[in-house]
VEXNU-777146 format. One record per residue: residue in one letter; z, y, x of N, C-alpha, C in turn. Coordinates in nm, 4 decimals. Layout:
% residues N
rest|n.c3|n.c2|n.c1|ca.c3|ca.c2|ca.c1|c.c3|c.c2|c.c1
A|Z|Y|X|Z|Y|X|Z|Y|X
...
This chain:
% residues 278
rest|n.c3|n.c2|n.c1|ca.c3|ca.c2|ca.c1|c.c3|c.c2|c.c1
X|2.5221|0.7639|-3.7194|2.3895|0.7420|-3.7084|2.3079|0.6548|-3.7951
X|2.2067|0.7043|-3.8207|2.1087|0.6303|-3.9574|2.0340|0.5120|-3.9072
X|2.1012|0.4315|-3.8410|2.0084|0.3121|-3.7866|1.9451|0.2447|-3.9134
X|2.0618|0.2240|-4.0272|1.9951|0.1479|-4.1327|1.8736|0.1881|-4.1826
X|1.8891|0.3524|-4.1918|1.7618|0.4267|-4.2386|1.6546|0.4123|-4.1569
X|1.6755|0.3812|-4.0443|1.5373|0.3868|-3.9539|1.5058|0.2342|-3.9769
X|1.5700|0.1365|-3.9709|1.5370|-0.0323|-3.9971|1.4491|-0.0263|-4.1137
X|1.4960|0.0241|-4.2197|1.4256|0.0566|-4.3618|1.2888|0.1319|-4.3502
X|1.2904|0.2307|-4.2688|1.1603|0.3130|-4.2529|1.0695|0.2440|-4.1883
X|1.1082|0.1488|-4.0672|1.0255|0.0846|-3.9996|0.9649|-0.0196|-4.0604
X|1.0369|-0.0861|-4.1412|1.0055|-0.2084|-4.2256|0.9130|-0.1629|-4.3519
X|0.9019|-0.0634|-4.3941|0.8318|-0.0213|-4.5095|0.7013|0.0289|-4.4581
X|0.6807|0.0613|-4.3345|0.5407|0.1173|-4.2999|0.4941|0.0092|-4.1994
X|0.3269|0.0288|-4.2039|0.2640|-0.0801|-4.1136|0.1620|-0.0089|-4.0532
X|0.1633|0.1203|-4.0551|0.0500|0.2032|-3.9958|0.1273|0.3395|-3.9197
X|0.2334|0.3339|-3.8681|0.3131|0.4378|-3.7929|0.2525|0.4659|-3.6973
X|0.2100|0.6233|-3.6902|0.1889|0.7077|-3.5845|0.2956|0.7521|-3.5033
X|0.3022|0.6911|-3.3637|0.4356|0.7027|-3.2992|0.3867|0.8504|-3.1830
X|0.4911|0.9237|-3.1860|0.4927|1.0153|-3.0901|0.6014|1.0337|-2.9996
X|0.5779|1.0325|-2.8751|0.6904|1.0045|-2.7713|0.6877|1.1354|-2.6632
X|0.8179|1.1761|-2.6340|0.8427|1.2581|-2.5318|0.9337|1.2213|-2.4241
X|1.0014|1.3260|-2.3571|1.0669|1.2963|-2.2343|1.2059|1.2235|-2.2637
X|1.2623|1.2473|-2.3802|1.3805|1.1473|-2.4175|1.3494|0.9939|-2.4141
X|1.2237|0.9435|-2.4152|1.1920|0.8121|-2.4200|1.1957|0.7673|-2.2793
X|1.1948|0.8539|-2.1847|1.2113|0.8090|-2.0419|1.3380|0.8276|-1.9528
X|1.4212|0.9019|-2.0299|1.5409|0.9378|-1.9326|1.6159|0.8193|-1.8960
X|1.6117|0.7288|-2.0036|1.6729|0.5671|-1.9325|1.6196|0.5247|-1.8153
X|1.4760|0.5538|-1.8007|1.4262|0.5223|-1.6693|1.4554|0.5936|-1.5726
X|1.5465|0.7106|-1.5692|1.5847|0.7748|-1.4515|1.4887|0.9100|-1.4282
X|1.4302|0.9443|-1.5287|1.3353|1.0491|-1.5179|1.4050|1.1527|-1.6004
X|1.4335|1.2638|-1.5246|1.5055|1.3946|-1.6032|1.4046|1.4373|-1.6928
X|1.4623|1.5281|-1.8045|1.4006|1.6047|-1.8733|1.4144|1.7604|-1.8530
X|1.3398|1.8287|-1.9430|1.3474|1.9647|-1.9174|1.4342|2.0372|-2.0139
X|1.4496|1.9886|-2.1130|1.5281|2.0865|-2.2233|1.6623|2.0339|-2.2725
X|1.7613|2.1462|-2.3285|1.8920|2.1012|-2.3587|1.9023|2.0381|-2.5083
X|2.0106|2.0570|-2.5609|2.0072|1.9902|-2.6935|1.9633|2.1034|-2.8081
X|1.9437|2.2085|-2.7654|1.9035|2.3220|-2.8375|1.7440|2.3348|-2.8393
X|1.6812|2.2539|-2.7474|1.5335|2.2596|-2.7256|1.5027|2.3574|-2.6195
X|1.5905|2.4393|-2.5588|1.5746|2.5441|-2.4668|1.5660|2.5012|-2.3199
X|1.4881|2.5619|-2.2240|1.4621|2.5239|-2.1009|1.6186|2.5074|-2.0176
X|1.6412|2.3887|-1.9596|1.7409|2.3671|-1.8799|1.7061|2.4080|-1.7517
X|1.5911|2.4452|-1.6960|1.5604|2.4584|-1.5569|1.4263|2.5570|-1.5704
X|1.3571|2.6098|-1.4654|1.2438|2.7000|-1.4897|1.1325|2.6104|-1.5251
X|1.0434|2.6541|-1.5967|0.9261|2.5888|-1.6635|0.8214|2.5349|-1.5384
X|0.7370|2.4358|-1.5737|0.6849|2.3714|-1.4920|0.5817|2.4700|-1.4248
X|0.4977|2.4502|-1.3094|0.3851|2.5360|-1.2606|0.2840|2.5672|-1.3373
X|0.2422|2.6728|-1.3242|0.1292|2.7083|-1.4273|-0.0129|2.6875|-1.3644
X|-0.1017|2.6738|-1.4200|-0.2377|2.6132|-1.3867|-0.2864|2.7405|-1.2968
X|-0.3100|2.8303|-1.3282|-0.3835|2.9572|-1.2710|-0.2988|2.9707|-1.1595
X|-0.1650|2.9651|-1.1380|-0.0632|2.9918|-1.0330|-0.1066|2.8874|-0.9009
X|-0.1104|2.7638|-0.9632|-0.1699|2.6461|-0.8653|-0.2976|2.6497|-0.8090
X|-0.4063|2.6863|-0.9018|-0.5496|2.7064|-0.8451|-0.5570|2.8350|-0.7552
X|-0.4664|2.9413|-0.7952|-0.4926|3.0626|-0.7180|-0.4258|3.0846|-0.6013
X|-0.3159|3.0012|-0.5742|-0.2426|3.0414|-0.4725|-0.2170|2.9062|-0.3862
X|-0.2555|2.9165|-0.2346|-0.2208|2.8064|-0.1572|-0.1044|2.7882|-0.1327
X|-0.0163|2.8908|-0.1450|0.1230|2.8637|-0.1094|0.1935|2.8170|-0.2340
X|0.1630|2.8448|-0.3496|0.1859|2.7587|-0.4868|0.1674|2.6188|-0.4544
X|0.0442|2.5838|-0.4090|0.0038|2.4529|-0.3945|0.0936|2.3743|-0.2869
X|0.1148|2.4644|-0.1750|0.2130|2.4021|-0.0551|0.3579|2.3542|-0.1144
X|0.4026|2.4431|-0.2070|0.5405|2.4393|-0.2450|0.5353|2.3205|-0.3496
X|0.4191|2.3191|-0.4350|0.4161|2.2112|-0.5149|0.4214|2.0653|-0.4665
X|0.3065|2.0528|-0.3709|0.3123|1.9258|-0.3087|0.4270|1.8836|-0.2147
X|0.4696|1.9755|-0.1590|0.6103|1.9398|-0.0768|0.7269|1.8720|-0.1384
X|0.7401|1.9470|-0.2849|0.8235|1.9100|-0.3486|0.7958|1.7755|-0.4281
X|0.6625|1.7384|-0.4617|0.6454|1.6216|-0.5178|0.6383|1.5172|-0.4098
X|0.6041|1.5241|-0.2952|0.6264|1.4338|-0.1695|0.7373|1.3768|-0.1890
X|0.8536|1.4345|-0.2094|0.9902|1.4068|-0.2123|1.0180|1.3412|-0.3567
X|0.9707|1.4121|-0.4714|0.9875|1.3602|-0.6124|0.9134|1.2492|-0.6258
X|0.7917|1.2229|-0.5670|0.7158|1.0945|-0.6115|0.7818|0.9524|-0.5588
X|0.8656|0.9679|-0.4567|0.9393|0.8610|-0.4226|1.0200|0.7831|-0.5058
X|1.0710|0.8693|-0.6002|1.1629|0.8356|-0.7027|1.0821|0.8120|-0.8233
X|0.9982|0.9029|-0.8695|0.9154|0.8928|-1.0071|0.8408|0.7571|-0.9983
X|0.7518|0.7416|-0.8981|0.6791|0.6350|-0.8515|0.7449|0.4930|-0.8831
X|0.8789|0.5025|-0.8557|0.9475|0.3509|-0.8801|1.0138|0.3237|-1.0242
X|0.9866|0.4357|-1.1068|1.0659|0.4339|-1.2412|0.9953|0.3187|-1.3099
X|1.0742|0.2579|-1.3822|1.0436|0.1268|-1.4795|1.0544|0.1403|-1.6282
X|0.9831|0.0824|-1.7020|0.9915|0.0822|-1.8403|1.1423|0.0474|-1.8807
X|1.1833|0.0893|-1.9931|1.3169|0.0789|-2.0283|1.3077|0.0044|-2.1704
X|1.4299|-0.0042|-2.2203|1.4288|-0.0552|-2.3744|1.3525|-0.0001|-2.4654
X|1.3709|0.1365|-2.4752|1.2828|0.2025|-2.5796|1.1275|0.1860|-2.5640
X|1.0704|0.1919|-2.4510|0.9512|0.1430|-2.4109|0.8933|0.0333|-2.4643
X|0.9770|-0.0813|-2.4154|0.9515|-0.2190|-2.4857|0.9549|-0.2295|-2.6321
X|1.0617|-0.1831|-2.6950|1.0908|-0.1850|-2.8335|0.9694|-0.1359|-2.8987
X|0.9027|-0.0263|-2.8367|0.7686|0.0435|-2.9129|0.6631|-0.0565|-2.9019
X|0.6496|-0.1031|-2.7686|0.5645|-0.2210|-2.7677|0.5513|-0.3357|-2.8615
X|0.6673|-0.3919|-2.8971|0.6959|-0.4946|-2.9898|0.6816|-0.4457|-3.1080
X|0.6975|-0.3288|-3.1550|0.6534|-0.2674|-3.2933|0.5063|-0.2585|-3.2874
X|0.4271|-0.2467|-3.1792|0.2804|-0.2359|-3.1882|0.2253|-0.3737|-3.2161
X|0.2857|-0.4870|-3.1324|0.2588|-0.6104|-3.1461|0.2805|-0.6840|-3.2780
X|0.3959|-0.6273|-3.3513|0.4271|-0.6893|-3.4863|0.3390|-0.6124|-3.6015
X|0.2293|-0.5298|-3.5426|0.1432|-0.4541|-3.6375|0.2092|-0.3639|-3.7398
X|0.3030|-0.2613|-3.6699|0.3957|-0.1764|-3.7415|0.3240|-0.0352|-3.7050
X|0.2469|-0.0339|-3.6049|0.2004|0.0950|-3.5395|0.0496|0.1153|-3.5454
X|0.0003|0.2190|-3.5767|-0.1512|0.2592|-3.5873|-0.1798|0.3161|-3.4300
X|-0.1167|0.3649|-3.3554|-0.1370|0.4114|-3.2451|0.0073|0.4964|-3.1871
X|-0.0043|0.5072|-3.0586|0.1175|0.5978|-2.9739|0.0653|0.7003|-2.8885
X|0.0912|0.8046|-2.9118|0.0623|0.9583|-2.8524|0.1936|0.9806|-2.7803
X|0.1615|0.9705|-2.6410|0.3009|1.0113|-2.5541|0.2643|1.1744|-2.4905
X|0.3697|1.2508|-2.4856|0.3669|1.3756|-2.4150|0.3982|1.3504|-2.2769
X|0.4440|1.2245|-2.2339|0.5105|1.1880|-2.0969|0.3573|1.1644|-2.0168
X|0.3962|1.1618|-1.8765|0.2981|1.1427|-1.7933|0.3336|1.0246|-1.6893
X|0.4163|0.9375|-1.7596|0.4766|0.8578|-1.6444|0.4015|0.6938|-1.6695
X|0.3080|0.6819|-1.7555|0.2513|0.5358|-1.7564|0.3584|0.4341|-1.8037
X|0.4811|0.4696|-1.8646|0.5579|0.3438|-1.8741|0.5372|0.2867|-2.0393
X|0.4647|0.3497|-2.0940|0.4214|0.2986|-2.2210|0.3481|0.1572|-2.1989
X|0.2557|0.1936|-2.1186|0.1386|0.0849|-2.0745|0.2110|-0.0247|-2.0035
X|0.3075|0.0267|-1.8961|0.3668|-0.0657|-1.8199|0.4786|-0.1677|-1.8964
X|0.5074|-0.1226|-2.0415|0.5845|-0.2092|-2.1054|0.5174|-0.2994|-2.2249
X|0.3570|-0.2765|-2.2041|0.2934|-0.3637|-2.3233|0.2399|-0.2842|-2.4206
X|0.2445|-0.1723|-2.4367|0.1611|-0.0869|-2.5511|0.0028|-0.0659|-2.4872
X|-0.0629|-0.1107|-2.5925|-0.2142|-0.1099|-2.5709|-0.2878|0.0220|-2.6238
X|-0.2476|0.0518|-2.7432|-0.2989|0.1874|-2.8114|-0.2231|0.2881|-2.7920
X|-0.2633|0.3579|-2.6591|-0.1696|0.4778|-2.6032|-0.2810|0.5838|-2.5900
X|-0.2421|0.7044|-2.6214|-0.3231|0.8185|-2.5702|-0.2067|0.8921|-2.4804
X|-0.2413|0.9227|-2.3670|-0.1603|1.0088|-2.2596|-0.2024|1.1181|-2.2884
X|-0.1515|1.2178|-2.3922|-0.1679|1.3418|-2.4197|-0.1825|1.4434|-2.2871
X|-0.0816|1.4408|-2.2058|-0.0886|1.5142|-2.1006|-0.1220|1.4933|-1.9563
X|-0.1993|1.3577|-1.9715|-0.2436|1.3086|-1.8475|-0.1602|1.1973|-1.7964
X|-0.1711|1.1593|-1.6614|-0.0798|1.0675|-1.6048|-0.0761|1.1238|-1.4407
X|0.0452|1.1139|-1.4202|0.1051|1.1599|-1.2894|0.0589|1.0570|-1.1470
X|0.0150|0.9185|-1.2102|-0.0094|0.8287|-1.0885|-0.1542|0.8359|-1.0422
X|-0.2303|0.9662|-1.0991|-0.3851|0.9857|-1.0632|-0.3794|1.1332|-0.9902
X|-0.4672|1.1585|-0.8836|-0.4837|1.2918|-0.8536|-0.6397|1.3272|-0.8787
X|-0.6771|1.4543|-0.9423|-0.8081|1.4789|-0.9693|-0.8538|1.6178|-0.8878
X|-0.9872|1.6002|-0.8511|-1.0328|1.7044|-0.7799|-1.0962|1.8046|-0.8720
X|-1.0769|1.9353|-0.8684|-1.1106|2.0482|-0.9688|-1.2667|2.0689|-0.9526
X|-1.3138|2.0347|-0.8480|-1.4593|2.0673|-0.8278|-1.5321|1.9640|-0.8628
X|-1.5216|1.8387|-0.8194|-1.6108|1.7321|-0.8513|-1.5599|1.6355|-0.9378
X|-1.4288|1.6551|-0.9784|-1.3647|1.5594|-1.0719|-1.3552|1.4161|-1.0271
X|-1.3698|1.3925|-0.8958|-1.3373|1.2779|-0.8174|-1.1806|1.2480|-0.8444
X|-1.1502|1.1085|-0.8935|-1.0004|1.0822|-0.9235|-0.9333|0.9760|-0.8210
X|-0.8512|0.9783|-0.7738|-0.7838|0.8914|-0.6703|-0.6301|0.8604|-0.7151
X|-0.5906|0.7365|-0.6411|-0.4671|0.6992|-0.6805|-0.3367|0.7925|-0.6336
X|-0.2304|0.8381|-0.6949|-0.1538|0.9245|-0.6434|-0.0735|0.8532|-0.5138
X|-0.0656|0.7030|-0.5278|-0.0219|0.6401|-0.3957|-0.0828|0.6667|-0.2727
X|-0.2323|0.6934|-0.2935|-0.3045|0.7118|-0.1703|-0.2701|0.8684|-0.1269
X|-0.2679|0.9370|-0.2247|-0.2502|1.0837|-0.1878|-0.1242|1.0954|-0.1327
X|-0.0218|1.0183|-0.1642|0.1257|1.0237|-0.1110|0.1089|0.9834|0.0421
X|0.0128|0.8839|0.0706|0.0001|0.8372|0.2255|-0.0489|0.9448|0.2803
X|-0.1382|1.0177|0.2414|-0.2083|1.1426|0.3076|-0.1161|1.2457|0.3375
X|-0.0442|1.2908|0.2219|0.0601|1.3712|0.2424|0.1667|1.3521|0.3534
X|0.1942|1.2283|0.3703|0.3111|1.1732|0.4594|0.2358|1.1941|0.6042
X|0.1170|1.1436|0.5974|0.0702|1.1237|0.7586|0.0257|1.2925|0.7992
X|0.0043|1.3614|0.7182|-0.0428|1.5144|0.7708|0.1142|1.5928|0.7667
X|0.2158|1.5467|0.7027|0.3504|1.6041|0.7064|0.4793|1.5206|0.7599
X|0.4611|1.4749|0.8822|0.5763|1.3767|0.9150|0.7104|1.4312|0.9158
X|0.7035|1.5600|0.9442|0.8487|1.6299|0.9516|0.8939|1.6300|0.8067
X|0.8262|1.6326|0.7084|0.8808|1.6395|0.5674|0.9247|1.4946|0.5230
X|0.8839|1.3811|0.5779|0.8759|1.2576|0.5345|1.0420|1.2296|0.4813
X|1.1335|1.2609|0.5931|1.2627|1.2453|0.5648|1.3598|1.3348|0.4745
X|1.2811|1.4301|0.4146|1.3496|1.5261|0.3272|1.4206|1.4720|0.1956
X|1.5324|1.5238|0.1791|1.5673|1.4703|0.0302|1.6087|1.5872|-0.0447
X|1.6278|1.5477|-0.1839|1.6449|1.6701|-0.2856|1.7018|1.6018|-0.4254
X|1.7516|1.6673|-0.4856|1.7808|1.6298|-0.6358|1.6468|1.5930|-0.7172
X|1.6351|1.4952|-0.7659|1.5088|1.4851|-0.8395|1.4936|1.5546|-0.9783
X|1.3797|1.6276|-1.0040|1.3310|1.6922|-1.1131|1.2664|1.6126|-1.2164
X|1.2133|1.6645|-1.3438|1.1342|1.6271|-1.4185|0.9950|1.5939|-1.3430
X|0.9153|1.5142|-1.4018|0.7748|1.4920|-1.3952|0.7389|1.4653|-1.2480
X|0.8370|1.4034|-1.1373|0.8112|1.3792|-1.0076|0.8014|1.4934|-0.9326
X|0.8806|1.6043|-0.9640|0.9315|1.7106|-0.8974|1.0645|1.7002|-0.8383
X|1.1017|1.7938|-0.7321|1.2238|1.7716|-0.6613|1.3085|1.9088|-0.6280
X|1.3956|1.9368|-0.6234|1.4730|2.0662|-0.6229|1.4771|2.0890|-0.4689
X|1.3732|2.1080|-0.3995|1.3489|2.1256|-0.2621|1.3109|2.2571|-0.2357
X|1.3746|2.3439|-0.1740|1.3496|2.4669|-0.1176|1.3389|2.4785|0.0258
X|1.2753|2.5987|0.0683|1.2704|2.6192|0.2133|1.1336|2.6865|0.2370
X|1.0948|2.7036|0.3519|0.9876|2.7559|0.3959|0.8551|2.6391|0.4112
X|0.7501|2.6594|0.3118|0.6645|2.5719|0.2862|0.5236|2.6019|0.3554
X|0.5352|2.7018|0.4537|0.4172|2.7638|0.5123|0.3444|2.6704|0.6030
X|0.4132|2.5775|0.6668|0.3502|2.4698|0.7532|0.3135|2.3335|0.6714
X|0.3395|2.3201|0.5500|0.3092|2.2176|0.4577|0.1509|2.2064|0.4594
X|0.1064|2.1046|0.5171|-0.0653|2.0556|0.4895|-0.0713|1.9998|0.3537
X|-0.1831|2.0399|0.2871|-0.2354|1.9780|0.1476|-0.3728|1.9319|0.1889
X|-0.3919|1.8029|0.1693|-0.5209|1.7588|0.1954|-0.6206|1.8055|0.0808
X|-0.7478|1.8357|0.1109|-0.8534|1.8658|0.0136|-0.9138|1.7259|-0.0069
X|-1.0122|1.7621|-0.1250|-1.0910|1.6500|-0.1646|-1.1711|1.5851|-0.0764
X|-1.1784|1.4498|-0.0182|-1.2559|1.3886|0.0667|-1.3954|1.3928|0.0318
X|-1.4398|1.4100|-0.0705|-1.5771|1.3967|-0.1055|-1.6342|1.5627|-0.1153
X|-1.5679|1.6347|-0.1745|-1.6313|1.7670|-0.1622|-1.5386|1.8686|-0.1084
X|-1.4393|1.8522|-0.0738|-1.3479|1.9664|0.0001|-1.2801|2.0514|-0.0918
X|-1.2889|2.0177|-0.2399|-1.2153|2.1014|-0.3503|-1.0348|2.0789|-0.3589
X|-1.0016|2.1563|-0.4479|-0.8679|2.1580|-0.4458|-0.8155|2.0324|-0.5217
X|-0.7323|1.9568|-0.4992|-0.6890|1.8206|-0.5644|-0.5484|1.8619|-0.6359
X|-0.5436|1.7935|-0.7558|-0.4291|1.8379|-0.8392|-0.3778|1.6996|-0.9167
X|-0.2440|1.7328|-0.9545|-0.2340|1.5874|-1.0333|-0.3258|1.5992|-1.1687
X|-0.3391|1.4814|-1.2040|-0.4297|1.4421|-1.3133|-0.3557|1.4574|-1.4437
X|-0.2873|1.5793|-1.4824|-0.1989|1.5931|-1.5848|-0.2273|1.7636|-1.6308
X|-0.1895|1.8021|-1.7633|-0.2044|1.9097|-1.8216|-0.0983|2.0173|-1.7770
X|-0.1281|2.0986|-1.6851|-0.0356|2.2010|-1.6398|-0.0240|2.3032|-1.7524
X|0.0787|2.3678|-1.7442|0.1152|2.5027|-1.8521|-0.0100|2.5974|-1.8166
X|-0.0952|2.6284|-1.9275|-0.2183|2.7251|-1.9134|-0.3209|2.6388|-1.9196
X|-0.3180|2.5199|-1.9329|-0.4516|2.4296|-1.9564|-0.4502|2.3744|-2.1024
X|-0.5688|2.3339|-2.1396|-0.5894|2.2746|-2.2798|-0.5782|2.1198|-2.2544
X|-0.5371|2.0629|-2.3308|-0.5247|1.9328|-2.3779|-0.6745|1.8971|-2.3911
X|-0.7562|1.7878|-2.3283|-0.8861|1.7642|-2.3430|-0.9066|1.7048|-2.4888
X|-1.0076|1.7652|-2.5523|-1.0367|1.7389|-2.6803|-1.0720|1.5969|-2.7445
X|-1.0960|1.5117|-2.6352|-1.1210|1.3538|-2.6574|-0.9953|1.3050|-2.6913
X|-0.8660|1.3282|-2.6247|-0.7406|1.2810|-2.6430|-0.6969|1.3420|-2.7842
X|-0.7239|1.4650|-2.8124|-0.6608|1.5167|-2.9570|-0.7499|1.4526|-3.0485
X|-0.8624|1.4145|-3.0421|-0.9495|1.3580|-3.1289|-0.9186|1.2179|-3.1617
X|-0.8747|1.1626|-3.0827|-0.8152|1.0038|-3.0866|-0.6775|1.0123|-3.1726
X|-0.6117|1.1078|-3.1361|-0.4870|1.1271|-3.1927|-0.4836|1.1415|-3.3283
X|-0.5762|1.2452|-3.3635|-0.6067|1.2994|-3.4948|-0.6780|1.1803|-3.5879
X|-0.7464|1.0976|-3.5330|-0.7959|0.9788|-3.5767|-0.7057|0.8811|-3.6417
X|-0.6034|0.8637|-3.5449|-0.5008|0.7615|-3.5672|-0.4051|0.8272|-3.6713
X|-0.3960|0.9657|-3.6756|-0.2857|1.0201|-3.7853|-0.3743|1.0091|-3.9074
X|-0.4849|1.0198|-3.9166|-0.5669|1.0103|-4.0440|-0.5398|0.8619|-4.1027
X|-0.5436|0.7759|-4.0239|-0.5124|0.6361|-4.0774|-0.3739|0.5750|-4.0993
X|-0.2555|0.7041|-4.0696|-0.1275|0.6379|-4.0596|-0.0757|0.6587|-4.2021
X|0.0589|0.5983|-4.2196|0.1071|0.5931|-4.3392|0.2560|0.6746|-4.3108
X|0.2988|0.6980|-4.1768|0.4358|0.7306|-4.1425|0.4038|0.8110|-3.9996
X|0.4883|0.8787|-3.9616|0.4974|0.9244|-3.8261|0.6576|0.9116|-3.7930
X|0.6750|0.8617|-3.6329|0.7756|0.8522|-3.5834|0.7780|0.9201|-3.4708
X|0.8654|1.0018|-3.4441|0.8818|1.0997|-3.3089|1.0136|1.0352|-3.2379
X|0.9673|0.9885|-3.1065|1.0626|0.9430|-3.0406|1.0976|1.0190|-2.8993
X|1.2091|1.0814|-2.8928|1.2546|1.1542|-2.7636|1.1953|1.2822|-2.7268
X|1.1714|1.3659|-2.8468|1.0805|1.4967|-2.8259|1.1563|1.5986|-2.9152
X|1.1492|1.7317|-2.8489|1.1976|1.8518|-2.9290|1.0991|1.9133|-3.0086
X|0.9610|1.8651|-2.9659|0.8540|1.9104|-3.0387|0.8143|2.0639|-2.9976
X|0.8685|2.0978|-2.8997|0.8982|2.2827|-2.8816|0.7333|2.3002|-2.8220
X|0.6774|2.2168|-2.7800|0.5310|2.2607|-2.7439|0.4490|2.2357|-2.8593
X|0.3263|2.2900|-2.8832|0.2381|2.2984|-2.9992|0.1725|2.1703|-2.9800
X|0.1463|2.1176|-2.8361|0.0644|1.9895|-2.8186|0.0958|1.8752|-2.9034
X|0.2497|1.8664|-2.9181|0.3046|1.7685|-2.9990|0.3465|1.8005|-3.1417
X|0.4152|1.9413|-3.1459|0.4392|1.9801|-3.2830|0.3182|1.9654|-3.3915
X|0.2078|1.9856|-3.3461|0.1074|2.0109|-3.4378|0.0837|1.8832|-3.5195
X|0.1029|1.7529|-3.4518|0.0936|1.6273|-3.5344|0.2022|1.5984|-3.6126
X|0.3301|1.6441|-3.6004|0.4378|1.6421|-3.6846|0.3885|1.7272|-3.8202
X|0.3492|1.8574|-3.7767|0.2969|1.9486|-3.8793|0.2117|1.9081|-3.9605
X|0.1105|1.8468|-3.8955|-0.0123|1.8213|-4.0074|0.0275|1.6872|-4.0839
X|0.1074|1.6062|-4.0268|0.1562|1.5103|-4.0991|0.2299|1.5280|-4.2289
X|0.3081|1.6306|-4.1984|0.4058|1.6764|-4.3185|0.3132|1.7341|-4.4237
X|0.1836|1.8121|-4.3700|0.1106|1.8603|-4.4621|0.0306|1.7812|-4.5441
X|0.0189|1.6380|-4.4890|-0.0646|1.5546|-4.5549|0.0229|1.4655|-4.6595
X|0.1749|1.4857|-4.6331|0.2414|1.4189|-4.7259|0.2997|1.2957|-4.6724
X|0.2878|1.2729|-4.5295|0.3514|1.1543|-4.4537|0.4925|1.1740|-4.4353
X|0.5754|1.0944|-4.4550|0.7204|1.0917|-4.4018|0.7289|1.1007|-4.2519
X|0.8042|1.2147|-4.1830|0.8186|1.2154|-4.0451|0.9484|1.1774|-4.0137
X|0.9711|1.0936|-3.9330|1.1280|1.0797|-3.8809|1.1504|1.1002|-3.7380
X|1.2439|1.1159|-3.6969|1.2737|1.1424|-3.5517|1.3711|1.0628|-3.4839
X|1.3872|1.0038|-3.3757|1.4915|0.9523|-3.2884|1.4982|1.0573|-3.1683
X|1.5991|1.1500|-3.1869|1.6167|1.2487|-3.0815|1.7569|1.3160|-3.0764
X|1.8130|1.3353|-2.9519|1.9135|1.4072|-2.9488|1.9048|1.5672|-2.9674
X|1.9850|1.6232|-3.0499|1.9438|1.7907|-3.0536|1.8605|1.8061|-3.1585
X|1.8340|1.9530|-3.1460|1.7269|2.0171|-3.2262|1.5664|1.9863|-3.2050
X|1.5119|1.9672|-3.2836|1.3543|1.9835|-3.2705|1.2856|2.0949|-3.3547
X|1.1726|2.1263|-3.3155|1.0981|2.2124|-3.3686|1.0480|2.1857|-3.5223
X|1.0455|2.0609|-3.5544|1.0269|1.9970|-3.6777|1.1369|1.9603|-3.7544
X|1.2549|2.0165|-3.7238|1.3558|1.9718|-3.8132|1.3326|1.9993|-3.9590
X|1.2872|2.0882|-3.9939|1.2657|2.1273|-4.1363|1.1580|2.0518|-4.2052
X|1.0839|1.9702|-4.1271|0.9775|1.8779|-4.1619|1.0278|1.7255|-4.1836
X|1.1370|1.6983|-4.1376|1.1953|1.5644|-4.1192|1.2305|1.4972|-4.2351
X|1.2070|1.3705|-4.2550|1.2893|1.3092|-4.3788|1.4266|1.2878|-4.3279
X|1.4268|1.2418|-4.2133|1.5655|1.2183|-4.1363|1.5592|1.2193|-3.9888
X|1.6887|1.2112|-3.9401|1.6885|1.2192|-3.7801|1.8010|1.1337|-3.7341
X|1.7618|1.0595|-3.6364|1.8579|0.9719|-3.5692|1.9045|1.0388|-3.4350
X|2.0256|1.0799|-3.4091|2.0519|1.1364|-3.2961|2.1151|1.0512|-3.2252
X|2.0528|0.9645|-3.1331|2.1110|0.8527|-3.0625|2.0213|0.8262|-2.9377
X|2.0800|0.7630|-2.8549|1.9740|0.7299|-2.7284|1.8485|0.6389|-2.7741
X|1.7528|0.6701|-2.7532|1.6131|0.5936|-2.7683|1.6348|0.4572|-2.7353
X|1.6815|0.4441|-2.6056|1.6776|0.3144|-2.5393|1.8023|0.2100|-2.6317
X|1.8777|0.2646|-2.7007|2.0030|0.1965|-2.7648|1.9584|0.1675|-2.9123
X|1.8870|0.2645|-2.9862|1.8833|0.2658|-3.1358|1.7577|0.1850|-3.1587
X|1.6236|0.2174|-3.0686|1.4972|0.1558|-3.0900|1.5077|0.0112|-3.1124
X|1.5798|-0.0739|-2.9795|1.5589|-0.1914|-2.9630|1.6595|-0.2864|-3.0826
X|1.7537|-0.1927|-3.1187|1.8403|-0.2640|-3.2282|1.7604|-0.2663|-3.3564
X|1.7007|-0.1535|-3.3864|1.6315|-0.1442|-3.5137|1.5320|-0.2635|-3.5088
X|1.4348|-0.2389|-3.4011|1.3131|-0.3448|-3.4025|1.3490|-0.4913|-3.4059
X|1.4521|-0.5345|-3.3402|1.5130|-0.6631|-3.3546|1.5713|-0.6976|-3.4899
X|1.6263|-0.6265|-3.5584|1.6531|-0.6414|-3.6914|1.5348|-0.6625|-3.7852
X|1.4286|-0.5986|-3.7497|1.3020|-0.6108|-3.8458|1.2635|-0.7346|-3.7938
X|1.2536|-0.7730|-3.6459|1.1908|-0.9111|-3.6167|1.2812|-1.0323|-3.6704
X|1.4199|-1.0152|-3.6807|1.5010|-1.1053|-3.7353|1.4753|-1.1456|-3.8958
X|1.4382|-1.0236|-3.9771|1.4010|-1.0633|-4.1283|1.2755|-1.0895|-4.1156
X|1.1688|-1.0597|-4.0468|1.0456|-1.1321|-4.0700|1.0649|-1.2650|-4.0396
X|1.1374|-1.3136|-3.9381|1.1516|-1.4552|-3.9175|1.2236|-1.5475|-4.0405
X|1.3141|-1.4768|-4.1054|1.3868|-1.5468|-4.2072|1.2804|-1.5544|-4.3359
X|1.1821|-1.4646|-4.3483|1.0969|-1.4599|-4.4433|0.9874|-1.5839|-4.4238
X|0.9812|-1.6063|-4.3063|0.8775|-1.7141|-4.2625|0.8890|-1.8534|-4.3082
């Protein structure tokens, strides 16, 4: 484990662009999608066109989400999230871009955050763009589907649950404003990340002096492009991640360890060294 190298890296840079993925939240009890080789451990998430075009797909999605949200909505920030918030407070980061949809970086105290793929704690109407809290929508789901409230299943990534069965009687609420289709306020497969989020991330990258990847295999282009662009600009790119990443050939080095273990230890060493210098 290259913890000493990570401490040196963090100590030497004051404008770090941080990019996080699912591995940052696994210690909060949220499962991830990929194995140590970066391959899918389970079927990929629902596709946007399938969700919009099929009532049956929406019934299956929201029935599973009714069960999964009870776990996902209770997730709390872990030591990795808190360490990154401390790094921001110590003025070592320029901004944090996360591929996660759990809001745990903000819960831990990070202020400069771009939720690249959106937030699962909101629901959005595809017609009028009205947004409402996921907790409110959960209440509607439970009201309309009382027979499903007691259902249990193994938790899956991003608020999903491994629930199977006949979803034909599951009632999915429509938008209370216009009657449109309601969807979690996240970027599904087949959708584009909003330009404003990409623009903010690129603005931070242009000001950065280094990139730190935390808990991401970078298999998706939406995250990988920032590591690729940073390397093209000559910025050092370092990763804390178990297993292979798509950007392994671009990395200065990689620490293969649990994010919630190595990051707090490294940040604590930096804080201690700075206190000794005062």
